[in-house]
C-alpha positions, -999 to +999 in steps of 0.1 A: +165+322+046+203+322+037+225+292+037+256+306+019+274+314+051+273+279+064+308+262+067+306+235+040+333+219+020+339+230-016+321+200-029+289+209-011+276+237-034+251+215-051+242+196-020+236+229-002+211+240-028+194+207-025+193+209+012+177+243+011+149+230-011+143+201+012+142+224+042+115+245+024+094+213+019+097+205+056+089+241+066+054+242+050+026+226+071+000+205+055-023+226+033-048+225+005-019+218-019-012+185-001-049+177+001-054+181-036-025+157-044-038+133-018-073+133-032-062+127-068-037+101-060-062+086-035-087+082-063-063+059-082-056+040-050-093+035-044-098+018-078-065-002-073-081-017-042-114-021-059-098-040-088-077-062-064-108-074-046-134-075-074-126-111-083-135-123-048-171-112-053-173-126-087-160-161-079-191-174-061-209-170-094-181-183-116-177-214-095-211-226-106-210-211-141-176-225-151-175-255-127-143-243-110-125-265-085-109-251-053-075-253-070-087-233-100-102-207-077-069-203-060-051-201-093-075-173-105-068-153-073-031-160-076-029-148-112-035-112-103-009-113-076+018-128-098+012-099-122+015-075-093+050-088-085+061-079-120+043-045-118+059-036-085+094-043-097+091-029-132+073+003-123+093+008-091+124+010-114+105+032-138+095+056-110+132+061-101+142+067-137+114+086-152+095+101-122+066+093-099+038+109-118+043+095-154+049+060-139+019+059-117-003+073-145+008+044-167-001+019-141-036+033-137-042+031-174-031-006-175-052-017-146-083+002-158-081-011-194-076-047-182-105-044-158-128-036-186-114-064-207-121-089-178-158-082-182-156-098-216-137-129-206-156-161-217-137-188-198-112-196-171-081-194-193-090-159-207-099-145-173-066-159-158-046-141-185-064-108-182-062-108-144-024-114-147-021-084-170-043-063-148-021-072-118+009-056-135-009-022-133-023-029-098+011-039-085+028-008-098+003+018-086+003+015-048+040+015-040+047+045-063+017+064-049+030+056-014+065+069-022+050+100-038+027+109-009+055+103+016+078+126-003+053+154-002+049+152+036+068+169+064+081+150+094+056+162+120+023+144+116+034+125+086+018+093+099-016+108+103-014+126+070-003+095+051-027+070+067-057+093+061-047+091+025-040+054+027-075+050+043-087+052+007-074+017+001-096-001+027-124+022+014-117+008-020-120-027-006-152-017+012-165-002-020-158-034-039-175-054-012-206-032-012-208-029-050-202-067-053-230-075-029-254-053-048-244-055-084-234-092-089-267-108-078-288-082-098-269-074-129-242-101-134-206-106-126-194-087-157-206-054-143-183-057-114-152-053-136-168-025-156-175-005-124-138-009-115-124-001-149-143+029-164-138+054-135-101+046-135-098+059-171-116+091-162-091+101-135-061+098-158-064+134-169-062+147-133-033+123-125-012+134-154-015+171-142-001+163-107+031+181-098+062+158-097+077+149-064+100+178-054+122+154-034+126+132-065+134+162-087+159+174-061+176+140-059+180+141-097+196+176-096+166+192-114+166+221-091+146+246-113+118+221-117+118+214-079+118+251-073+086+256-093+068+228-075+079+241-041+069+277-050+034+263-056+035+245-023+046+276-004+019+298-022-008+275-008-004+288+028+013+316+047+020+293+077+054+278+083+065+250+106+096+267+120+103+303+132+137+307+115+147+338+135+138+323+168+153+288+160+182+300+139+208+276+154+185+246+150+176+256+115+212+260+105+222+227+119+192+211+102+201+224+067+238+216+072+229+180+082+207+177+051+235+190+029+260+165+044+236+137+036+233+148+000+269+153-009+273+117-022+247+118-050+244+080-056+224+065-084+195+043-074+203+006-073+186-024-057+220-035-045+222-007-019+192-023-002+216-050+010+243-026+022+253-029+059+229+000+069+199-011+049+201-049+049+185-054+083+157-030+074+151-047+041+149-082+055+126-072+083+102-052+061+101-081+035+090-105+063+064-080+075+049-076+040+048-113+034+034-124+067+007-097+070-006-100+035-005-138+036-031-135+064-051-105+052-055-113+015-059-150+022-089-142+044-104-114+023-102-132-010-117-165+003-144-153+027-172-149+001-165-183-013-162-199+021-196-185+031-212-199-001-195-233-003-185-243+032-215-228+051-240-231+022-253-195+025-274-180-003-253-159-027-266-125-016-262-133+021-227-147+016-216-115-002-233-093+024-216-111+053-182-108+035-187-071+031-189-067+069-153-076+071-143-045+051-165-023+072-146-033+103-113-029+085-121+006+074-129+016+110-097+000+123-075+018+097-092+051+107-083+045+143-047+037+133-044+069+112-055+090+142-033+072+168-002+060+150+019+092+155+013+088+193+017+050+196+046+046+171+050+024+141+068-005+159+044-008+188+013-006+166+026-034+143+036-056+172+002-053+189-016-059+156+002-092+149-003-103+185-041-096+186-048-109+151-029-141+158-049-147+190-082-142+173-073-166+145-059-192+169-091-192+189-111-196+157-090-225+146-092-242+180-130-239+183-133-254+148-149-225+129-182-243+136-205-217+122-206-189+098-212-164+126-180-175+144-161-167+112-179-134+108-169-123+144-134-137+148-120-139+112-134-105+103-120-089+135-086-106+129-086-092+093-096-057+105-067-057+130-042-071+105-055-046+079-041-017+100-006-032+096-010-038+059-018-001+055+009+010+080+035-008+059+028+016+030+038+044+054+067+027+070+085+012+040+091+045+021+103+061+054+132+037+058+148+043+024+163+075+009+148+093-020+174+078-045+159+043-039+126+049-022+104+036-051+127+007-058+129-003-021+091+000-017+084-018-050+106-047-041+092-049-006+056-049-019+065-077-043+066-099-013+030-091-005+022-101-040+041-134-036+024-141-003-010-131-017-005-155-046+006-183-024-020-179+003-052-183-017-038-213-035-027-228-003-061-222+013-076-242-016-053-271-009-056-271+029-094-266+028-098-297+005-075-319+026-077-307+062-108-286+066-117-251+075-103-251+111-067-259+098-070-229+074-073-205+103-046-222+123-023-217+093-031-180+093-024-178+131+010-194+125+019-167+100+012-140+125+039-154+148+065-148+120+053-113+116+053-106+153+090-116+156+099-093+126+078-064+140+100-063+171+130-054+149+114-024+132+132+010+131+110+036+148+103+065+123+076+085+140+079+123+135+114+120+121+123+137+088+129+113+059+165+125+054+172+119+091+159+083+090+176+073+057+209+091+048 
């Protein structure tokens, strides 16, 4: 299609070219080209999730082997998340400067090598250090991958497309749970880290060959490189989302609007996150990340240990019951992926905080008297909350423009790392001083904070990224 005849100001020549490229991205429906990128990037995300949860299924063994206290257990869990804060910030910056693909490939290399090294840790101090270093890679991978997949997507159906990709994260948690329940009792805790690390190294070759995000290339003025990527995208299917001849007026206004939004080619900076337009979005999304992951990762990381130490279940049974939590979560995320474009981001998140908080409040009030009450109520609460933790990987990149999408997402996810570091450590303290019921009441209180924040979300369903975030 032609855009030269559009009435644009003299300064809009470059912006017009960029807008035309962005229009072409929006005009190609989801195809095998998108699927290939989703599978390869999803493979990395699978092992990111696996590595994040691996420690939870190793701890019931290490507690007896190394005589760990509840506080030391919390510190080991927290070590990885502290590293993830650094990884999210450093690699979020790197992704804006050097590109999505080289940055995410580096993060996968770091987390895989450190996972293998964890298998050879001989004491608490060494494992603490290695988990911290591994966390740097883990923390950098997911937000960059989320920005990358979002930038490949068109507006219509983006929620379903992205969350079907993001479903790989709870599948990674599920994989860690199932592998942990089988491998740790039979072969030893060391093999859990080897299973998580070796495959990650094998997928690096495929990741390095992924096409760079055409939206990122366009935002950097690298139009020829973006053109080559988009040509490959267009060659993957003959279908198009818009009939340009039939919808000529709508298409022209769409491209002109894109051009207007691209005239001021700003450099990415974290300071813009606090500009009048983006400040409310930033603060709301930070609270959402912190509150949802305070609950989700606090529950998921402690459940195997709770079943073993509080309810005195045999190791294999404790790990098997803990794995049920991630089975429920995977089913819940699949439902979210299929329904979120109909329900909307804001309504889904609000309902998730409300239902999860109710389940946790009931569990705390009845006193968590048996392991089965925890299996039913805590696992259900985690599954519901798990849909929001995954939804946020869709929502956060949507509310920021390309020039600061990775920075904004990385900084937002750093709050999940902070919450995920604080929560397990706090569980250890509360469990020792006030008992198991108070732990679940603490989680219920956190959902109230998230509920209030979710009501202030910007609805992004089926809107083009450039329309949501100028």
